[in-house]
Phi, psi and omega in degrees: 000125176291148180235168182200165176269151176262111175049231182261008182275180175258018182278125176255121186231163173289147180299328178256133178245158179260122174263139187239028175302309183298331180296338177291339178069222182077190187289342175293320191237348180086184184290137178245157169263106183300325180294322177291323177298319179295319177296323179297316180295318180290328174294321177303317179297319179297331181275001179097002177273108183254354179259117183241125184247137177216190178195150179302323186284347178287102183072017179050057176101339186292319180299315179300320180295318180292316177300317180301317179294321183292321187265354183309314182288344187229033187305323184287351179262358188246136168263110189256127175237141172218188190225172176214167174108343173252103188259134176233015177251008181203163183247029178255128179134191176269119182302135183246301178195169174236138180198140175053035178085004181245142171256129185249134182234142174277121183210111180244033174290161181302314184292321180297319180295314180298315178299317181298317180296317179299321177294318180296318178302320179294313180295324182278346179066037181222167179252006175205154176243131183288315179227127176247121178260142163280122193289311175224150185274163185295144176224163173300146007266008186242076180275130177247126179301137179300330176303320178289317178302313182293327177300319178294315182297317180292325178293320178295322178292318178298325181281352179084009180277336174225156182249335180213158187244132179228162175226138181245148178055060186247164169257171176298326179296319178299318179300314179304314183289321178298316180294325179298321187257359179178218183248143176222121184257330188205144171238155183232123183211154179291134181200128176208175182298333181258355177231092189245023187296336182288348186291336185287311186232318189291311179299315177300323179293320179296316182292327178301321184259009179069031181264129178297140176254122176251119182268128173251161184058044179294337180263000183050050178054043174094349184295330182263019178263349184085358182272342179263126185253179189294337182269006184289137175231119181298145176292137180303131179085356179281172182294342179266345185298131175088354180289138185295337182295340184267001170294141191305319182294328177281316183301319180300315180293321182293315180298317179297318180297314180297320179299331180290349179275354187307319177298332177289332176298319177294319182297317185259356180064048186215182178263169176298321178297319177302319181295317180300319178291315181296327178298315178297314181301329183283352186282343180197145175293341181258026184259127172249145185240121181264118183242123179283148177196144174223002178232151184303316183294331178291314182288326178297321178288313184299323183298331181297332182294337181290352180251005184257130172241108184286143174287153186305316182293331179284325175300315180294319179300313181297320180301320184274355186284339181231114180243113183251000000 
């Protein structure tokens, strides 16, 4: 497994990280077997994946609880990241969504962040978090100055409750402001071969300041694994429902493009999903790739991508294979 440093911190992590949104279950993902989720997390560690990412809103605390149980015996071997800013224990903030009986608000005030971290520490069963991300940034009508948000993050770091600071779902302007008022080690944003919007401004801003870029959804929820075919229709209300990639005209082009990678599977001795992950990793030396998994076979496959280094011409071929 290839490794890398996180931003300006002393954290050494695997190039591939484990995302645990699905492990939270709930109406987004359906019923989970928590014992299998725990085995999946521990298998990830056995495969060399030491960065495990979660969030309070994943299953409304359930993902953090499962992650906490899984890493308890090996806490010192894990780089643990979680998030703050999506509050479901109060009605203060900018309303975001309702799900599974909870109303969620965006709130990045100093007190909300401190409260959120204390709650996460309890659910995770630990006394420190390696990386704390602000999950979503402030929006109207409840705008919180980044200066206040960063004051809370820096205070938590000084207190030893967090070791590094991250921001998720950011613009280039957010990166500039975070750096202006404090420290920023890593940002987390959606990035895949078919969703490359971050390449214009966000990725260059991260590289300008030496901030690690962590890409989530590199497989587009399984769409780039070759397992989803042209006749696929997402279940109503599922996490894939309503996504533009599943419109027939887009789905057909994506499936054809992914199928064109099959000769590369033979060349590198890997799966189509491995190629999709390796393509994202190849876009920058400062790129970390977050791959979701809740079953053993998923993490075993994803981990293989951490050993693949694509040749330049193959990276270019894959980029040109899908035109939407």
